[in-house]
C-alpha positions in Angstrom: 0.0 0.0 0.0 1.5 3.3 -1.1 0.4 5.7 1.7 1.9 8.8 0.0 0.1 8.1 -3.3 -3.2 7.6 -1.4 -2.7 10.9 0.5 -2.1 12.8 -2.7 -5.6 12.0 -3.9 -8.2 13.6 -1.5 -11.1 11.7 -3.1 -9.5 8.3 -2.9 -11.3 5.8 -0.5 -9.7 2.6 0.7 -11.3 -0.9 0.6 -10.8 -3.1 3.6 -7.6 -4.9 2.2 -6.1 -1.5 1.3 -6.9 -0.2 4.8 -5.2 -3.2 6.4 -2.2 -2.6 4.1 -2.1 1.1 5.2 -2.3 0.2 8.9 0.4 -2.5 8.6 2.7 -0.2 6.7 2.2 2.6 9.3 2.7 0.5 12.5 5.3 -2.0 11.2 7.5 0.6 9.5 10.9 1.4 10.9 9.9 5.0 12.0 7.6 6.2 14.7 5.8 8.5 12.2 3.4 10.3 14.4 2.7 13.1 11.9 1.6 10.5 9.3 -0.6 8.8 11.9 -2.3 12.2 12.7 -2.9 12.8 9.0 -4.5 9.4 8.5 -6.6 9.8 11.7 -7.7 13.3 10.6 -8.7 12.1 7.2 -10.7 9.3 8.8 -8.9 6.5 7.3 -9.3 4.4 10.4 -10.6 4.9 13.9 -8.1 4.6 16.8 -10.4 2.3 18.8 -11.5 -0.2 16.1 -10.0 -3.7 15.7 -8.7 -4.4 12.1 -5.7 -6.6 11.7 -6.8 -10.1 13.0 -8.8 -8.2 15.7 -5.7 -6.2 16.6 -6.3 -2.5 17.3 -4.0 0.2 16.0 -2.8 0.7 19.6 -1.8 -3.0 19.9 0.1 -2.9 16.6 1.9 0.3 17.5 2.9 -1.0 20.9 4.0 -4.3 19.5 6.3 -2.5 17.0 7.8 -0.2 19.6 6.3 3.1 18.3 5.9 5.0 21.5 4.8 8.3 19.9 2.0 6.5 18.0 0.9 4.9 21.2 0.7 8.2 23.0 -1.2 9.8 20.0 -3.7 7.0 19.9 -4.3 7.1 23.6 -4.8 10.9 23.4 -7.4 10.2 20.6 -9.4 7.9 22.8 -8.0 4.4 22.0 -9.1 1.9 24.7 -6.0 0.7 26.6 -8.0 -2.4 27.7 -9.4 -3.5 24.4 -8.9 -7.2 23.8 -8.8 -9.5 20.8 -10.9 -12.7 20.6 -8.0 -14.5 22.4 -8.0 -11.7 25.1 -4.7 -10.2 24.0 -4.1 -6.6 25.1 -2.0 -3.6 24.1 -0.1 -4.0 27.3 0.8 -7.6 26.3 1.9 -6.2 23.0 4.2 -3.7 24.8 5.5 -6.6 27.0 6.2 -8.8 24.0 8.1 -5.9 22.4 10.0 -5.5 25.7 9.0 -1.8 25.7 9.0 -0.6 29.3 8.2 3.0 28.5 5.2 2.0 26.4 4.0 -0.2 29.1 4.3 2.8 31.5 2.3 5.0 29.2 -0.5 2.4 28.8 -0.7 1.8 32.6 -0.9 5.6 33.2 -3.9 5.6 30.9 -5.7 2.9 32.8 -4.4 -0.4 31.3 -5.2 -3.2 33.6 -2.0 -5.0 34.5 -3.4 -8.4 35.6 -5.6 -9.4 32.6 -4.8 -12.8 31.2 -5.2 -14.0 27.6 -6.9 -17.3 26.5 -3.6 -19.2 27.3 -3.6 -17.7 30.8 -0.6 -15.4 30.1 -0.5 -12.1 31.9 1.6 -9.2 30.5 4.3 -10.3 33.0 4.4 -13.8 31.4 4.7 -12.3 28.0 7.6 -10.0 29.1 9.8 -12.9 30.3 12.9 -13.1 28.1 16.7 -13.1 28.2 17.4 -9.4 27.2 18.0 -6.4 29.5 14.9 -4.8 27.8 12.8 -7.8 29.0 14.1 -7.3 32.5 13.2 -3.6 32.3 9.7 -4.4 31.1 9.2 -7.0 33.9 10.4 -4.4 36.5 7.9 -1.9 35.2 5.0 -4.4 35.3 5.9 -5.7 38.8 6.2 -2.1 40.0 2.7 -1.4 38.6 1.2 -4.2 40.7 1.4 -7.2 38.2 0.7 -10.2 40.4 3.5 -12.8 40.2 1.3 -15.8 41.2 -1.0 -15.7 38.2 -0.7 -19.0 36.3 -0.9 -19.9 32.6 -2.7 -22.9 31.2 0.4 -25.0 32.1 0.2 -23.9 35.7 3.3 -21.7 35.5 3.7 -18.4 37.2 6.0 -15.8 35.6 9.0 -16.8 37.9 8.2 -20.5 37.0 8.4 -19.6 33.3 11.6 -17.6 33.7 13.2 -20.7 35.4 11.9 -23.1 32.8 13.6 -21.2 30.1 16.9 -20.8 32.0 16.5 -17.4 33.5 16.8 -18.0 37.3 18.2 -14.5 37.9 15.1 -12.9 36.4 12.8 -15.2 38.4 14.6 -14.1 41.6 14.4 -10.4 40.7 10.7 -10.7 40.1 10.2 -12.5 43.5 12.4 -10.0 45.2 10.5 -6.9 43.8 7.0 -8.3 44.2 6.6 -7.8 48.0 7.7 -4.2 47.6 5.6 -3.5 44.5 2.1 -2.1 43.9 0.0 0.1 46.0 0.2 0.1 49.8 -3.0 -1.9 50.3 -1.7 -4.7 48.1 1.7 -4.8 49.9 -0.2 -4.7 53.2 -2.4 -7.6 52.1 0.7 -9.7 51.2 2.4 -9.0 54.4 -0.7 -9.5 56.6 -2.1 -12.5 54.6 -5.4 -10.6 54.2 -7.4 -12.0 51.3 -10.7 -10.1 51.5 -12.8 -7.6 53.4 -16.4 -8.6 53.5 -18.5 -5.5 54.3 -22.0 -6.7 53.5 -23.0 -9.9 51.6 -26.7 -10.3 51.8 -29.0 -12.3 49.6 -29.9 -9.2 47.7 -26.8 -7.1 47.7 -23.1 -7.5 48.2 -20.0 -5.4 48.7 -16.5 -6.5 49.4 -12.9 -5.5 48.9 -10.2 -7.7 47.6 -6.9 -5.8 48.1 -5.0 -8.5 46.1 -6.7 -7.5 42.8 -5.4 -4.2 41.7 -7.6 -4.1 38.5 -10.9 -5.4 39.9 -10.7 -4.8 43.6 -14.4 -4.3 44.5 -16.8 -7.2 44.7 -20.3 -5.9 44.0 -23.5 -7.7 43.1 -27.1 -8.4 44.0 -30.4 -10.0 42.9 -29.5 -13.2 44.8 -26.7 -13.8 42.3 -23.6 -13.1 44.3 -21.0 -10.4 44.2 -18.6 -10.2 41.3 -15.1 -8.4 41.0 -15.4 -5.0 39.2 -13.1 -2.0 38.6 -13.7 0.4 41.4 -15.3 3.0 39.1 -17.9 0.6 37.9 -18.7 -0.5 41.4 -19.0 3.1 42.5 -21.5 3.9 39.7 -23.6 0.8 40.7 -23.5 1.9 44.4 -24.7 5.4 43.5 -27.5 3.9 41.3 -28.9 1.7 44.0 -32.7 2.1 44.6 -34.7 1.3 47.7 -31.6 0.2 49.5 -31.1 2.8 52.3 -29.9 0.3 54.8 -27.3 -1.1 52.4 -26.1 2.3 51.5 -25.9 3.5 55.1 -23.9 0.4 56.1 -21.4 0.8 53.3 -21.2 4.6 52.8 -17.9 4.7 54.8 -16.2 2.7 52.0 -17.2 5.2 49.2 -14.2 7.4 49.7 -12.0 4.4 49.3 -13.7 3.3 46.1 -13.2 6.9 44.8 -9.4 6.6 45.7 -9.3 3.1 43.9 -11.0 4.6 40.9 -8.5 7.4 40.7 -5.6 4.9 41.4 -4.7 6.8 44.5 -2.9 4.9 47.3 -3.9 4.0 50.8 -2.9 1.4 53.4 -5.1 -1.2 55.0 -4.6 0.5 58.3 -6.8 3.3 56.9 -9.7 1.0 56.9 -9.3 -0.1 60.5 -11.0 2.9 62.2 -14.2 1.4 60.6 -13.7 -2.0 62.4 -17.0 -3.6 63.1 -18.3 -2.7 59.6 -16.3 -5.4 57.9 -15.0 -8.9 58.4 -11.3 -9.7 57.5 -10.8 -13.0 55.7 -7.3 -14.4 55.8 -6.0 -17.0 53.4 -8.4 -17.9 50.5 -11.0 -15.4 49.5 -14.5 -16.8 50.1 -16.8 -17.7 47.3 -19.3 -14.9 46.8 
């Protein structure tokens, strides 16, 4: 696909195959041509949030090819940092595969969830495992952002397990050494204190709980006799505010709203900040209860 020839004809329209050729030429090229990307976006050649190339979004393709400028431009234009393919692949996994720590940092800053797993059970941290210094830098970035090191792929391997299996014991040890000191304070506190869950109210009709070990979906929320499910804090907060005819439930859980707001803004707090409200929750140690 000759992009320059296409751009020279303002009336030219692309068919789907030509569009894919244009997108591949742009994102797989050797240069991080942000100006060309802007021109194509302004002309409406493709939308930053749509999935085109084997369900890969422009953001995934740009991240996978190490084009940091394009990634920032696409994010600024509204590209979804958490879009997934049919196999649940994400842009953060693309950045991890490319061993691009700075791109991973940009994606995380724009809300990319660090603990999503693809259809094979791989997290971004699994994908980042490799022998190069760039791989180590990407792994450091992910662990520092709260990537859990005990997520298992379909073969039952954690990221440290995978590192050892391919002959990288030093990388495995680095990940394990960093993990207890990584992530927000509530996650570090939960690891240290072996706290799995805060059960606030889990009635037949409504449920609210807090899992400090899940950075991306920390709030369990539900109702209608169907249990409580993990949600991002922002979604749980919207649901809480939309509750109808539930004054008793709202009164019992209103103290946790400021913490949901902090979680939604990715602000930090420690588990000790919850303890002045003792009596309004039950701490569960060890395995989180089925809800």
